[in-house]
MOPAC internal coordinates of N, CA, C and O (Angstrom, degrees):
PM7 1SCF
backbone

  N    0.0000 0     0.00 0     0.00 0    0    0    0
  C    1.4298 1     0.00 0     0.00 0    1    0    0
  C    1.5164 1   111.32 1     0.00 0    2    1    0
  O    1.2310 1   120.24 1   147.87 1    3    2    1
  N    1.2847 1   117.15 1   -32.13 1    3    2    1
  C    1.4513 1   119.79 1  -178.18 1    5    3    2
  C    1.5128 1   113.38 1   -66.50 1    6    5    3
  O    1.2310 1   120.10 1   161.72 1    7    6    5
  N    1.3248 1   117.41 1   -18.28 1    7    6    5
  C    1.4661 1   119.64 1  -178.64 1    9    7    6
  C    1.5288 1   112.74 1   -85.87 1   10    9    7
  O    1.2310 1   120.02 1   169.93 1   11   10    9
  N    1.3291 1   117.57 1   -10.07 1   11   10    9
  C    1.4680 1   121.52 1  -179.96 1   13   11   10
  C    1.5279 1   108.24 1   -98.45 1   14   13   11
  O    1.2310 1   120.01 1   -57.87 1   15   14   13
  N    1.3298 1   117.59 1   122.13 1   15   14   13
  C    1.4637 1   119.18 1  -179.15 1   17   15   14
  C    1.5290 1   111.75 1   -69.88 1   18   17   15
  O    1.2310 1   120.85 1   -33.46 1   19   18   17
  N    1.3224 1   115.98 1   146.54 1   19   18   17
  C    1.4521 1   121.12 1   178.30 1   21   19   18
  C    1.5223 1   109.94 1   -73.40 1   22   21   19
  O    1.2310 1   121.14 1   -26.50 1   23   22   21
  N    1.3192 1   115.42 1   153.50 1   23   22   21
  C    1.4561 1   120.01 1   177.59 1   25   23   22
  C    1.5214 1   110.15 1   -78.03 1   26   25   23
  O    1.2310 1   121.42 1   -32.20 1   27   26   25
  N    1.3036 1   114.89 1   147.80 1   27   26   25
  C    1.4565 1   119.77 1   172.65 1   29   27   26
  C    1.5239 1   107.49 1   -80.43 1   30   29   27
  O    1.2310 1   120.60 1   -16.81 1   31   30   29
  N    1.3192 1   116.46 1   163.19 1   31   30   29
  C    1.4577 1   121.33 1  -178.39 1   33   31   30
  C    1.5266 1   111.34 1   -55.82 1   34   33   31
  O    1.2310 1   119.84 1   134.80 1   35   34   33
  N    1.3066 1   117.91 1   -45.20 1   35   34   33
  C    1.4642 1   121.34 1  -178.50 1   37   35   34
  C    1.5217 1   111.24 1   -64.02 1   38   37   35
  O    1.2310 1   120.16 1   145.84 1   39   38   37
  N    1.3338 1   117.30 1   -34.16 1   39   38   37
  C    1.4686 1   120.46 1   177.57 1   41   39   38
  C    1.5289 1   110.74 1   -68.52 1   42   41   39
  O    1.2310 1   120.60 1   139.15 1   43   42   41
  N    1.3315 1   116.47 1   -40.85 1   43   42   41
  C    1.4617 1   120.16 1   177.68 1   45   43   42
  C    1.5244 1   111.01 1   -62.90 1   46   45   43
  O    1.2310 1   120.36 1   138.22 1   47   46   45
  N    1.3303 1   116.92 1   -41.78 1   47   46   45
  C    1.4653 1   121.35 1   178.78 1   49   47   46
  C    1.5215 1   109.98 1   -63.52 1   50   49   47
  O    1.2310 1   120.10 1   136.63 1   51   50   49
  N    1.3152 1   117.42 1   -43.37 1   51   50   49
  C    1.4697 1   121.38 1  -179.78 1   53   51   50
  C    1.5351 1   110.49 1   -62.06 1   54   53   51
  O    1.2310 1   120.40 1   136.87 1   55   54   53
  N    1.3155 1   116.83 1   -43.13 1   55   54   53
  C    1.4687 1   120.42 1   179.39 1   57   55   54
  C    1.5276 1   110.08 1   -65.93 1   58   57   55
  O    1.2310 1   120.07 1   138.00 1   59   58   57
  N    1.3205 1   117.47 1   -42.00 1   59   58   57
  C    1.4677 1   120.83 1   179.03 1   61   59   58
  C    1.5274 1   111.20 1   -61.78 1   62   61   59
  O    1.2310 1   120.30 1   139.58 1   63   62   61
  N    1.3296 1   117.04 1   -40.42 1   63   62   61
  C    1.4638 1   120.55 1   178.67 1   65   63   62
  C    1.5248 1   111.00 1   -65.41 1   66   65   63
  O    1.2310 1   120.41 1   139.38 1   67   66   65
  N    1.3259 1   116.83 1   -40.62 1   67   66   65
  C    1.4689 1   120.42 1   178.09 1   69   67   66
  C    1.5286 1   110.64 1   -63.52 1   70   69   67
  O    1.2310 1   120.82 1   139.32 1   71   70   69
  N    1.3260 1   116.05 1   -40.68 1   71   70   69
  C    1.4622 1   120.30 1   178.86 1   73   71   70
  C    1.5321 1   110.59 1   -64.27 1   74   73   71
  O    1.2310 1   120.29 1   137.40 1   75   74   73
  N    1.3218 1   117.04 1   -42.60 1   75   74   73
  C    1.4576 1   121.41 1   179.34 1   77   75   74
  C    1.5341 1   111.01 1   -63.64 1   78   77   75
  O    1.2310 1   120.34 1   136.74 1   79   78   77
  N    1.3315 1   116.96 1   -43.26 1   79   78   77
  C    1.4754 1   120.29 1   177.30 1   81   79   78
  C    1.5263 1   110.78 1   -61.12 1   82   81   79
  O    1.2310 1   120.68 1   137.36 1   83   82   81
  N    1.3225 1   116.31 1   -42.64 1   83   82   81
  C    1.4671 1   120.81 1   178.58 1   85   83   82
  C    1.5234 1   111.35 1   -62.83 1   86   85   83
  O    1.2310 1   120.71 1   138.40 1   87   86   85
  N    1.3175 1   116.25 1   -41.60 1   87   86   85
  C    1.4625 1   121.09 1   179.04 1   89   87   86
  C    1.5284 1   110.03 1   -62.63 1   90   89   87
  O    1.2310 1   120.19 1   135.71 1   91   90   89
  N    1.3184 1   117.25 1   -44.29 1   91   90   89
  C    1.4650 1   121.27 1   179.33 1   93   91   90
  C    1.5258 1   111.34 1   -64.71 1   94   93   91
  O    1.2310 1   120.31 1   142.56 1   95   94   93
  N    1.3181 1   117.01 1   -37.44 1   95   94   93
  C    1.4660 1   120.43 1   177.79 1   97   95   94
  C    1.5265 1   110.97 1   -63.89 1   98   97   95
  O    1.2310 1   120.48 1   138.39 1   99   98   97
  N    1.3222 1   116.68 1   -41.61 1   99   98   97
  C    1.4696 1   120.78 1   178.71 1  101   99   98
  C    1.5233 1   110.19 1   -63.73 1  102  101   99
  O    1.2310 1   120.26 1   135.34 1  103  102  101
  N    1.3371 1   117.12 1   -44.66 1  103  102  101
  C    1.4651 1   120.56 1   179.12 1  105  103  102
  C    1.5299 1   111.33 1   -61.71 1  106  105  103
  O    1.2310 1   120.51 1   136.24 1  107  106  105
  N    1.3187 1   116.63 1   -43.76 1  107  106  105
  C    1.4592 1   120.73 1  -179.68 1  109  107  106
  C    1.5272 1   110.09 1   -61.95 1  110  109  107
  O    1.2310 1   120.42 1   134.72 1  111  110  109
  N    1.3248 1   116.81 1   -45.28 1  111  110  109
  C    1.4588 1   121.01 1   179.09 1  113  111  110
  C    1.5254 1   110.77 1   -61.17 1  114  113  111
  O    1.2310 1   120.49 1   134.61 1  115  114  113
  N    1.3360 1   116.67 1   -45.39 1  115  114  113
  C    1.4620 1   121.31 1  -178.06 1  117  115  114
  C    1.5277 1   110.99 1   -60.40 1  118  117  115
  O    1.2310 1   120.38 1   131.20 1  119  118  117
  N    1.3333 1   116.87 1   -48.80 1  119  118  117
  C    1.4594 1   119.44 1  -177.34 1  121  119  118
  C    1.5254 1   112.04 1   -69.74 1  122  121  119
  O    1.2310 1   119.73 1   146.94 1  123  122  121
  N    1.3196 1   118.12 1   -33.06 1  123  122  121
  C    1.4599 1   120.74 1   175.70 1  125  123  122
  C    1.5223 1   109.78 1   -65.42 1  126  125  123
  O    1.2310 1   120.59 1   136.10 1  127  126  125
  N    1.3217 1   116.47 1   -43.90 1  127  126  125
  C    1.4617 1   121.29 1   179.38 1  129  127  126
  C    1.5191 1   110.77 1   -63.59 1  130  129  127
  O    1.2310 1   120.15 1   136.13 1  131  130  129
  N    1.3373 1   117.31 1   -43.87 1  131  130  129
  C    1.4598 1   120.94 1   179.82 1  133  131  130
  C    1.5244 1   110.57 1   -63.09 1  134  133  131
  O    1.2310 1   120.40 1   139.81 1  135  134  133
  N    1.3216 1   116.83 1   -40.19 1  135  134  133
  C    1.4628 1   120.98 1   179.61 1  137  135  134
  C    1.5227 1   110.76 1   -64.20 1  138  137  135
  O    1.2310 1   120.25 1   136.91 1  139  138  137
  N    1.3161 1   117.13 1   -43.09 1  139  138  137
  C    1.4668 1   120.91 1   179.38 1  141  139  138
  C    1.5222 1   111.25 1   -65.78 1  142  141  139
  O    1.2310 1   120.51 1   139.05 1  143  142  141
  N    1.3211 1   116.63 1   -40.95 1  143  142  141
  C    1.4631 1   120.19 1   179.43 1  145  143  142
  C    1.5270 1   109.84 1   -63.15 1  146  145  143
  O    1.2310 1   120.25 1   138.89 1  147  146  145
  N    1.3232 1   117.13 1   -41.11 1  147  146  145
  C    1.4641 1   120.67 1   178.57 1  149  147  146
  C    1.5281 1   110.56 1   -63.03 1  150  149  147
  O    1.2310 1   120.65 1   139.88 1  151  150  149
  N    1.3319 1   116.36 1   -40.12 1  151  150  149
  C    1.4627 1   120.42 1   177.65 1  153  151  150
  C    1.5156 1   111.95 1   -63.22 1  154  153  151
  O    1.2310 1   120.53 1   139.56 1  155  154  153
  N    1.3182 1   116.60 1   -40.44 1  155  154  153
  C    1.4617 1   120.31 1   179.63 1  157  155  154
  C    1.5262 1   110.55 1   -66.47 1  158  157  155
  O    1.2310 1   120.26 1   141.93 1  159  158  157
  N    1.3045 1   117.11 1   -38.07 1  159  158  157
  C    1.4654 1   121.01 1   178.26 1  161  159  158
  C    1.5297 1   109.59 1   -64.51 1  162  161  159
  O    1.2310 1   120.71 1   137.01 1  163  162  161
  N    1.3230 1   116.24 1   -42.99 1  163  162  161
  C    1.4666 1   119.87 1   178.70 1  165  163  162
  C    1.5268 1   111.93 1   -62.14 1  166  165  163
  O    1.2310 1   120.21 1   138.19 1  167  166  165
  N    1.3256 1   117.21 1   -41.81 1  167  166  165
  C    1.4687 1   120.94 1   177.57 1  169  167  166
  C    1.5272 1   109.93 1   -61.88 1  170  169  167
  O    1.2310 1   120.26 1   137.15 1  171  170  169
  N    1.3050 1   117.10 1   -42.85 1  171  170  169
  C    1.4682 1   120.97 1   178.63 1  173  171  170
  C    1.5198 1   111.87 1   -60.42 1  174  173  171
  O    1.2310 1   120.91 1   138.24 1  175  174  173
  N    1.3251 1   115.86 1   -41.76 1  175  174  173
  C    1.4642 1   119.83 1   179.01 1  177  175  174
  C    1.5368 1   110.94 1   -65.78 1  178  177  175
  O    1.2310 1   120.50 1   139.12 1  179  178  177
  N    1.3329 1   116.65 1   -40.88 1  179  178  177
  C    1.4635 1   120.45 1   178.91 1  181  179  178
  C    1.5294 1   111.23 1   -65.08 1  182  181  179
  O    1.2310 1   120.43 1   141.24 1  183  182  181
  N    1.3222 1   116.78 1   -38.76 1  183  182  181
  C    1.4705 1   120.25 1   176.91 1  185  183  182
  C    1.5253 1   110.23 1   -64.12 1  186  185  183
  O    1.2310 1   120.86 1   136.53 1  187  186  185
  N    1.3281 1   115.95 1   -43.47 1  187  186  185
  C    1.4546 1   120.84 1  -178.10 1  189  187  186
  C    1.5304 1   112.38 1   -63.47 1  190  189  187
  O    1.2310 1   120.28 1   137.94 1  191  190  189
  N    1.3202 1   117.07 1   -42.06 1  191  190  189
  C    1.4639 1   117.83 1  -176.98 1  193  191  190
  C    1.5315 1   113.17 1   -92.96 1  194  193  191
  O    1.2310 1   120.23 1  -172.52 1  195  194  193
  N    1.3428 1   117.17 1     7.48 1  195  194  193
  C    1.4502 1   121.68 1   170.81 1  197  195  194
  C    1.5196 1   115.97 1    81.51 1  198  197  195
  O    1.2310 1   119.54 1  -169.29 1  199  198  197
  N    1.3197 1   118.49 1    10.71 1  199  198  197
  C    1.4620 1   119.86 1   178.90 1  201  199  198
  C    1.5229 1   112.53 1   -87.04 1  202  201  199
  O    1.2310 1   120.22 1   174.78 1  203  202  201
  N    1.3274 1   117.19 1    -5.22 1  203  202  201
  C    1.4599 1   122.33 1   178.22 1  205  203  202
  C    1.5200 1   108.67 1  -136.62 1  206  205  203
  O    1.2310 1   120.92 1   -44.68 1  207  206  205
  N    1.3147 1   115.84 1   135.32 1  207  206  205
  C    1.4560 1   120.79 1   179.13 1  209  207  206
  C    1.5253 1   109.78 1   -91.35 1  210  209  207
  O    1.2310 1   120.85 1   -38.43 1  211  210  209
  N    1.3208 1   115.99 1   141.57 1  211  210  209
  C    1.4636 1   121.10 1   177.48 1  213  211  210
  C    1.5210 1   110.76 1   -60.41 1  214  213  211
  O    1.2310 1   120.11 1   153.96 1  215  214  213
  N    1.3270 1   117.39 1   -26.04 1  215  214  213
  C    1.4582 1   121.40 1   180.00 1  217  215  214
  C    1.5262 1   112.09 1   -67.53 1  218  217  215
  O    1.2310 1   120.02 1   159.80 1  219  218  217
  N    1.3125 1   117.56 1   -20.20 1  219  218  217
  C    1.4673 1   121.23 1   177.30 1  221  219  218
  C    1.5305 1   111.31 1   -77.94 1  222  221  219
  O    1.2310 1   120.62 1   163.58 1  223  222  221
  N    1.3243 1   116.43 1   -16.42 1  223  222  221
  C    1.4682 1   121.21 1  -175.10 1  225  223  222
  C    1.5171 1   112.09 1  -105.64 1  226  225  223
  O    1.2310 1   120.81 1   135.44 1  227  226  225
  N    1.3313 1   116.06 1   -44.56 1  227  226  225
  C    1.4643 1   121.30 1  -173.50 1  229  227  226
  C    1.5185 1   109.50 1  -109.25 1  230  229  227
  O    1.2310 1   120.89 1   -46.59 1  231  230  229
  N    1.3183 1   115.91 1   133.41 1  231  230  229
  C    1.4636 1   120.75 1   175.68 1  233  231  230
  C    1.5272 1   107.96 1   -90.41 1  234  233  231
  O    1.2310 1   120.85 1   -64.75 1  235  234  233
  N    1.3114 1   115.97 1   115.25 1  235  234  233
  C    1.4543 1   120.98 1  -179.80 1  237  235  234
  C    1.5172 1   109.73 1   -86.92 1  238  237  235
  O    1.2310 1   120.84 1   -34.86 1  239  238  237
  N    1.3162 1   116.00 1   145.14 1  239  238  237
  C    1.4592 1   122.23 1   177.70 1  241  239  238
  C    1.5279 1   108.81 1   -71.24 1  242  241  239
  O    1.2310 1   119.75 1   -59.43 1  243  242  241
  N    1.3056 1   118.08 1   120.57 1  243  242  241
  C    1.4576 1   123.15 1  -175.96 1  245  243  242
  C    1.5314 1   112.22 1   -75.10 1  246  245  243
  O    1.2310 1   119.70 1   165.17 1  247  246  245
  N    1.3373 1   118.17 1   -14.83 1  247  246  245
  C    1.4725 1   121.67 1  -177.39 1  249  247  246
  C    1.5163 1   112.01 1   -77.13 1  250  249  247
  O    1.2310 1   119.85 1   155.40 1  251  250  249
  N    1.3079 1   117.89 1   -24.60 1  251  250  249
  C    1.4817 1   121.18 1  -176.61 1  253  251  250
  C    1.4916 1   112.18 1   -74.29 1  254  253  251
  O    1.2310 1   120.10 1   180.00 1  255  254  253

């Protein structure tokens, strides 16, 4: 341990800020993903019970 220099105050602050930004990015990603998954589940339920048409979701090729 004695061979590793200690961080200066400004270095510690910079590392703490980077960690906080990373933490916020992870939280944002998690909640965005959870929101999208919930939306997909709701669409599936609407398709199953007939309140939503598949034609509203998927664009079919008119040439076929």
